[in-house]
PAZAPA-4460 file (N, C-alpha, C; in steps of 0.05 Angstrom, whole numbers, plus 32768, in hexadecimal, padded with zeros to 4 digits):
% residues 130
    n_x    n_y    n_z   ca_x   ca_y   ca_z    c_x    c_y    c_z   seq   type   mol
   8010   7FE8   8000   8000   8000   8000   8011   8019   8000     1      M     A
   8026   8019   8011   8038   8030   8012   8046   8034   7FF7     2      K     A
   804D   801E   7FEA   805B   8020   7FD1   8048   802D   7FBB     3      R     A
   802F   8025   7FBB   801C   8030   7FA8   8018   804E   7FAC     4      T     A
   8016   8056   7FC5   8013   8073   7FCB   802C   8081   7FC2     5      I     A
   8044   8076   7FC7   805D   8083   7FBF   805E   8086   7FA1     6      L     A
   8055   8072   7F92   8055   8073   7F75   8042   8088   7F6B     7      I     A
   802B   808A   7F77   8017   809E   7F6F   8021   80BA   7F74     8      I     A
   802D   80BE   7F8B   8038   80D9   7F92   804F   80E0   7F7F     9      V     A
   8061   80CD   7F7A   8077   80D3   7F68   806D   80D9   7F4C    10      A     A
   8059   80CA   7F42   804D   80D0   7F28   8040   80EB   7F27    11      F     A
   8032   80F2   7F3B   8024   810D   7F3C   8039   8123   7F3C    12      A     A
   804E   8120   7F4B   8063   8135   7F4C   8071   8138   7F31    13      L     A
   8077   8121   7F25   8086   8122   7F0B   8074   812D   7EF5    14      L     A
   805B   8125   7EF3   804A   812F   7EDD   8042   814C   7EE2    15      T     A
   8041   8154   7EFB   803B   8170   7F01   8050   8183   7EF6    16      G     A
   8069   817A   7EF5   807F   818B   7EEC   8084   8187   7ECE    17      C     A
   8077   8174   7EC2   807D   816D   7EA6   806D   817D   7E91    18      A     A
   8057   8189   7E9A   8046   8197   7E86   8051   81B3   7E81    19      H     A
   8047   81BF   7E6B   804F   81DA   7E64   8043   81EE   7E77    20      G     A
   804A   8207   7E73   803E   821C   7E84   8021   8221   7E7C    21      N     A
   8012   822E   7E8D   7FF6   8234   7E88   7FF1   8250   7E7F    22      L     A
   8006   825E   7E77   8004   827A   7E6F   8005   827C   7E50    23      V     A
   8016   826D   7E44   8019   826E   7E26   8036   8273   7E1F    24      G     A
   803D   828A   7E16   8058   8290   7E0E   806A   8290   7E26    25      Q     A
   8083   8287   7E22   8096   8288   7E38   80B0   8296   7E30    26      R     A
   80BC   82A3   7E43   80D6   82B0   7E3E   80D4   82C6   7E29    27      G     A
   80EA   82CA   7E1A   80EC   82DE   7E06   80EA   82D3   7DEA    28      N     A
   80E1   82BB   7DE7   80E0   82AE   7DCD   80CC   82BB   7DBA    29      G     A
   80D0   82B7   7DA0   80BE   82C1   7D8B   80A2   82B6   7D8E    30      L     A
   808F   82C7   7D8D   8073   82BE   7D8E   806C   82B2   7D73    31      N     A
   8069   8298   7D71   8065   828B   7D57   8047   8289   7D50    32      T     A
   8036   8296   7D60   8019   8296   7D5A   8014   82A8   7D42    33      S     A
   8027   82BA   7D3C   8024   82CD   7D26   8039   82C8   7D11    34      Y     A
   8032   82CE   7CF8   8045   82CB   7CE2   8059   82E2   7CE3    35      S     A
   8070   82DF   7CD5   8083   82F4   7CD4   8078   830D   7CC6    36      L     A
   8066   8309   7CB3   8059   831F   7CA5   8048   832F   7CB9    37      Q     A
   8039   8320   7CCA   8028   832E   7CDE   8039   833D   7CF2    38      D     A
   8050   8331   7CFA   8062   833F   7D0D   806C   8359   7D00    39      R     A
   8074   8358   7CE7   807E   8370   7CDA   8068   8385   7CD7    40      R     A
   8050   837D   7CCF   803A   8390   7CCC   8033   839C   7CE7    41      Q     A
   8033   838D   7CFC   802C   8397   7D17   8041   83AC   7D1F    42      A     A
   805A   83A7   7D1A   806F   83BA   7D22   806D   83D4   7D11    43      K     A
   8065   83D2   7CF8   8063   83E9   7CE6   804A   83FA   7CEC    44      L     A
   8034   83ED   7CF3   801A   83FB   7CF4   800F   8401   7D0F    45      H     A
   8018   83F3   7D24   800E   83F8   7D3F   8021   840A   7D4E    46      V     A
   8018   8422   7D54   8029   8436   7D62   8028   8431   7D80    47      K     A
   803F   8433   7D8D   8041   8431   7DAA   8046   844D   7DB4    48      V     A
   8034   8457   7DC5   8037   8473   7DCF   8031   8473   7DED    49      S     A
   803D   8487   7DFB   8038   8488   7E18   801B   848F   7E1F    50      P     A
   800F   84A0   7E0E   7FF3   84A8   7E12   7FE3   84A4   7DF9    51      E     A
   7FC9   84A1   7DFC   7FB8   849F   7DE4   7FB6   84BA   7DD6    52      M     A
   7FB9   84BB   7DBC   7FB8   84D4   7DAE   7F9C   84E1   7DAF    53      P     A
   7F9B   84FB   7DAD   7F82   8509   7DAD   7F71   8500   7D95    54      A     A
   7F58   84FB   7D9A   7F46   84F2   7D85   7F45   84D4   7D81    55      G     A
   7F56   84C5   7D8E   7F57   84A8   7D8B   7F3F   849C   7D9B    56      A     A
   7F36   8485   7D91   7F20   8477   7D9E   7F2B   845E   7DAC    57      T     A
   7F28   845C   7DC6   7F32   8444   7DD4   7F22   842B   7DCD    58      P     A
   7F30   8415   7DCA   7F24   83FB   7DC5   7F20   83ED   7DDF    59      I     A
   7F34   83EF   7DF1   7F33   83E1   7E0A   7F4F   83DB   7E14    60      G     A
   7F51   83CF   7E2C   7F6B   83C7   7E37   7F6F   83A9   7E31    61      D     A
   7F88   83A3   7E28   7F8F   8387   7E22   7FA9   8381   7E30    62      F     A
   7FAD   8367   7E36   7FC4   835E   7E45   7FD2   8348   7E36    63      T     A
   7FED   834A   7E35   7FFE   8334   7E2B   800E   832A   7E43    64      A     A
   8012   8310   7E43   8021   8304   7E5A   8034   82EE   7E50    65      E     A
   804A   82EC   7E5F   805E   82D8   7E59   8067   82CA   7E72    66      R     A
   806E   82B1   7E70   8076   82A1   7E87   8094   829F   7E88    67      C     A
   809F   82A2   7EA0   80BB   829C   7EA5   80BC   8280   7EB1    68      H     A
   80BE   826C   7EA0   80BA   8250   7EA8   80D3   8243   7EB2    69      Q     A
   80E9   8246   7EA5   8101   8238   7EAD   8116   824C   7EB8    70      Y     A
   8122   8244   7ECD   8135   8256   7EDB   814D   825D   7EC8    71      A     A
   8154   824C   7EB6   816B   8251   7EA5   8164   8263   7E8D    72      Q     A
   814A   8267   7E88   8141   8279   7E72   8142   8296   7E7C    73      D     A
   8145   82A8   7E69   8144   82C4   7E70   8127   82CB   7E76    74      S     A
   8123   82DD   7E89   8108   82E6   7E90   80FC   82F6   7E79    75      A     A
   80E2   82F5   7E76   80D5   8305   7E61   80DA   8323   7E65    76      P     A
   80E2   8330   7E50   80E8   834D   7E52   80D1   835E   7E49    77      G     A
   80D2   8377   7E51   80BD   838A   7E4A   80BA   838E   7E2C    78      E     A
   80D0   838E   7E1D   80CF   8392   7E00   80C0   837B   7DF3    79      S     A
   80C3   8363   7DFD   80B5   834C   7DF1   8097   834E   7DF7    80      V     A
   8090   8358   7E0F   8074   835C   7E15   8067   8372   7E04    81      L     A
   8077   8387   7DFE   806C   839C   7DED   8068   8391   7DD1    82      V     A
   807B   8380   7DC7   8077   8373   7DAD   805E   8363   7DAD    83      D     A
   8059   8354   7DC2   8040   8343   7DC4   8027   8355   7DC3    84      D     A
   8029   836C   7DD1   8012   837F   7DD1   800D   838A   7DB5    85      L     A
   8023   8390   7DA6   8020   839A   7D8B   8013   8386   7D79    86      Q     A
   801B   836D   7D7C   800F   8357   7D6C   7FF1   8355   7D72    87      L     A
   7FEB   8356   7D8B   7FCF   8353   7D94   7FBF   836C   7D8A    88      L     A
   7FCA   8383   7D8C   7FBD   839B   7D82   7FB8   839A   7D64    89      A     A
   7FCB   8390   7D55   7FC8   838D   7D38   7FB1   8379   7D32    90      Y     A
   7FB1   8363   7D41   7F9C   834F   7D3D   7F80   835B   7D44    91      A     A
   7F7F   836D   7D57   7F66   837A   7D5F   7F5E   8391   7D4E    92      E     A
   7F6F   8399   7D3B   7F68   83AF   7D29   7F6E   83CA   7D35    93      G     A
   7F7F   83CB   7D49   7F86   83E5   7D56   7F9C   83F3   7D46    94      A     A
   7F9C   840E   7D48   7FB1   841E   7D3C   7FC8   8423   7D4F    95      D     A
   7FC3   8420   7D68   7FD8   8426   7D7C   7FD1   841B   7D97    96      G     A
   7FE5   841D   7DA9   7FE1   8416   7DC5   7FF0   842A   7DD6    97      L     A
   7FE5   842E   7DEE   7FF0   8442   7E00   7FEC   8439   7E1D    98      S     A
   7FF9   8448   7E2F   7FF5   8444   7E4C   7FFD   8427   7E53    99      N     A
   8015   841F   7E4C   801E   8403   7E52   8025   8401   7E6F   100      I     A
   801B   83EC   7E7C   8021   83E6   7E98   802C   83CA   7E9A   101      R     A
   8043   83C8   7EA7   8051   83AE   7EAB   804D   83A4   7EC7   102      F     A
   804A   838A   7ECA   8048   837E   7EE4   8052   8361   7EE4   103      S     A
   8057   8357   7EFB   8060   833B   7EFF   804E   832F   7F15   104      K     A
   8049   8316   7F11   803A   8307   7F26   8045   82EB   7F28   105      E     A
   8041   82DF   7F3F   804A   82C4   7F43   803D   82B2   7F2E   106      S     A
   804C   829F   7F24   8041   828D   7F10   8044   8270   7F19   107      G     A
   8049   826B   7F32   804E   8250   7F3B   8036   823D   7F36   108      L     A
   801E   8247   7F37   8007   8236   7F32   8002   8233   7F14   109      L     A
   8012   8241   7F03   8010   823F   7EE6   8029   8232   7EDB   110      K     A
   8039   8226   7EEC   8052   8219   7EE4   8067   822D   7ED9   111      N     A
   8068   8244   7EE6   807B   8259   7EDF   8087   8264   7EF9   112      C     A
   809F   826F   7EF7   80AA   827D   7F0E   809A   8296   7F13   113      W     A
   8096   82A5   7EFD   8084   82BC   7EFF   8078   82C1   7EE3   114      F     A
   8063   82D1   7EE3   8056   82D9   7ECA   805A   82F7   7EC7   115      V     A
   8067   82FF   7EB0   806A   831B   7EAA   8053   8324   7E99   116      A     A
   8047   833B   7E9F   8030   8345   7E91   8034   8362   7E88   117      K     A
   8027   8368   7E72   8026   8384   7E68   8009   8389   7E5F   118      A     A
   7FFE   839F   7E69   7FE3   83A7   7E62   7FE4   83C2   7E55   119      T     A
   7FD5   83C6   7E40   7FD4   83E0   7E32   7FB8   83E5   7E28   120      A     A
   7FB4   83FF   7E22   7F9A   8407   7E16   7F9E   8408   7DF8   121      T     A
   7F8D   83FA   7DE9   7F8E   83FA   7DCC   7F7B   8410   7DC2   122      F     A
   7F83   841D   7DAC   7F72   8432   7DA1   7F72   8432   7D82   123      Y     A
   7F5E   843F   7D77   7F5C   8444   7D5B   7F5E   8462   7D56   124      R     A
   7F6C   846A   7D41   7F6F   8487   7D3C   7F5E   8490   7D25   125      T     A
   7F51   847E   7D17   7F41   8485   7D00   7F25   8478   7D03   126      S     A
   7F12   8482   7CF4   7EF7   8477   7CF4   7EF2   8465   7CDC   127      T     A
   7F06   8460   7CCC   7F02   844F   7CB4   7EFC   8433   7CBD   128      K     A
   7EEE   8424   7CAC   7EE7   8409   7CB1   7F00   83F7   7CB1   129      Q     A
   7F01   83E6   7CC5   7F19   83D4   7CC7   7F14   83BB   7CB7   130      Q     A
***
């Protein structure tokens, strides 16, 4: 009986550490959810500004997050989170993003050391149909 319990506990511990993170992207790696053409278009067309321009229409606040899963990997940087926000803004049809806020939270329950987040307000500068 003790041996069975020991095997079950060992199995649970090993499989608990074997799955991927529950956040999505990890570290500073390239986000492969988007094509290289989409990445280029997002960088060219989505403006990053400290404040929303006068006359712009807010779409809403959006958040990008990355997992710092392995101790030997570099932690997710702010520039990578801004790139993720630009890709998301492009996908949402936004012309720009502003008011970026960065934060970190514990990610131990998501199989990460921590989760790095960036939240920004997306906006449109024109009234043309998207």
